[in-house]
N, C-alpha and C positions, 0 to 999 in steps of 0.2 A: 568963750563960754557958749555952749549950745543953746539955741532958742527952745522954747517950749515945744514947738512942733517937731523939731529934730529929736528932742529927748523922748517924746512920745513914740516916734518912729523906732528909735533904738529899743525902747522898752517893749513895744509890740513885736519886734523881730525876735527878741529874746524869748518871749512867751510862745509865739506861734511861728517857728522858723520855717515850717513846710508851706506856709501861705505867702512867704516872701519870694517872689519870682518876677521876672520881667513880664510885662503885659504882652509883649510881642513874642512870647515864647510859649504857645499853647501846648498842652500835652494831649496825646491820643486817648481815645475812649478806652482802648485795651490797657494802656498804662494806668489810667485812673482806676479801672476796675481791679487791676492787679495790686494797686497800692492800698485799696480799701479793704480792710480785714473783715468788714461786716457783710460784704457781698457774698452770697452763696448761690450756687446753681440750684434750681428747683428740680427735684427728682421726678421721674415719670411716674404717674399714678394711674393705675388701671382700674382701681376701685371706683364704682359708680359710673364707669363709662358704659355706653350702650353700643352694641354691635349691630343693632337693628333686628336681632333675632329674639323672639320671646323666650322667657325662661320656661323650660319644659321639665316635667317630672320624668322619673326613670321609665315609667310605663309609656309615656308619650314618645320618648326617644326610641324605645324598643319598637313601638308601632310604626314610627317613621322609617325604621330600618327594615321592617318586614316586607315581603313581597305582597303585592295587592291581591286581595281575595276577589274583588270585583272591580270593574271599570264601567262607569255609566255616564250618560250625557245628562247634565243637570238642567232643570227648568225651575224658575222661581215662582212661588205663588204666595198670595197674601189674603188676609181677611178684608171684607168690604169691597164695594165697587164691583160686585159680581164674582169676587174671589171666594176663598174658602168660607164656609159658614158652619156654625155648630161645632160638634165634637168630631174627633178623628175616628178611624175605624175600630179603635179599641174603646171608644166611648170617653176618651180623654180630651181635655182642653188642649188644643195645639199650643206648643211653646215656641215662641219666636226664636229662630236661629238654633233650634234643637230638633224639632219635629221634621221628619222626612216622610214622603210618601213613596212607596216602592211597589214593584210587582212582587208579591210574596212568593211567587215561584222562583224568583231570581234572588232577592234578598228577603229572607223570611221576616215577618213581623216580629216585634220584640227583640230584634237584633240591635245591639248598641254598636254603631260603626264609628270609625275614625277616618275622617276625610282630610288627608294631608294638606291639600291646597288651602283649606280654610283655617289652618293653624296660624295665629297671629293676625287674623282679620280684625280690624278695628271696627267695632259696632257703634251704633248711633249714640249710646251713652258713654262712649269713650273706653269701654272695657274691651278686652282682647279675647277673641275666640280660642278655645282650647282644642278644637278639632273634633269633638264628640257630637254625634247626632243620633237620633233615636227613630228607628223604623216603626212608627205607630200608625201610619195612615196608608191608604191605598187609593187608587183612582182608575176609572175605566180606561183612560187614555194612556195609563202608565203600563207599558208592556216591555218585558225584557230588560235591556240595558238602559233604562231610564230611571231617574229619580227626580222628585220634586222637593225643593228646599223651601220650607215655610219661613217667611221672613218677618211676619207680624201683621199689624193692622195698617191698611192703606198702601197705596202704590209707593209712597216715599220710603216705606220700610225696606224696600228692595235695594236701595242705593248702596249700602255697604257690601252687598253680595253681588252686585250687578256684573262684576267681571267674571263671575262663574256661570252666568246664564248661557245656556247652549254650549257649554264647555264640557269636555270629557274629564271626569274626576277620578282620582285614585282612592279606592275605598278598602279599608282593612277591617276585618271582623274583630271587634273589641269585646265580645261576649254577649250575654243576654241580660235583659232587664225585666223586672217584674213591676206591676203597677203601671203608672203613667210616667212619661218622661219628666225628669226633674226640672223645676224652674231654676232660673239663674241665681235666685237668692238661697238656694239650698243645693248641696251636692248629694248624689246618691250614696247611700251607705253601702258598705261592703256586703251586708246581708241582702241588699236589694239586687246587687249584681252577682251573677253566677261566675265562678272562678274561670272556667274554661272559655277561651275565645274560639276554640276550634271544634266545639261540639256541633254536630250536624243536627239541626232542629227543623221540624216542619212548621208550617204556618199555623197560627192559632185561629 
């Protein structure tokens, strides 16, 4: 007559035959995965992945592909500490990371420009630059192939754009704008921007 322990062992083997094997006989990982019907491979998912490139509109992609209209060496300027004071040459309040000062004989005032190198620049508030700048200022020291990028108030405002200082930038004509350069909390309306990016316009 079997003892209680033996009877329990026989009963367990009957209910769970796959679990009865010698302790000294381990199975491989591959064999265990193959025997488990629940295990599935995880498909590759590209959604939500980041390639490091900013998402661009059709207009931005077209401007990226165009030949440059101008090439200019950039200088950074800011308000405070002896930097920019008051309004720009159009009488507008300078907009950080939007306003540029140009020689109007080279890049006319009221030109909306697209500077390729600044696309994707992460600014101090964490937002990403779209590449658009507005020629609304001038300066006595800005002659020919030079532009000044306005970065905001204080020397610290220059940090996000520091890598562009004294660097030659690629500039594409993105049309004209009326009024003042738009602030970052509002985008210019289509009525504000004239359609043609290729219209030759004199300075105002």
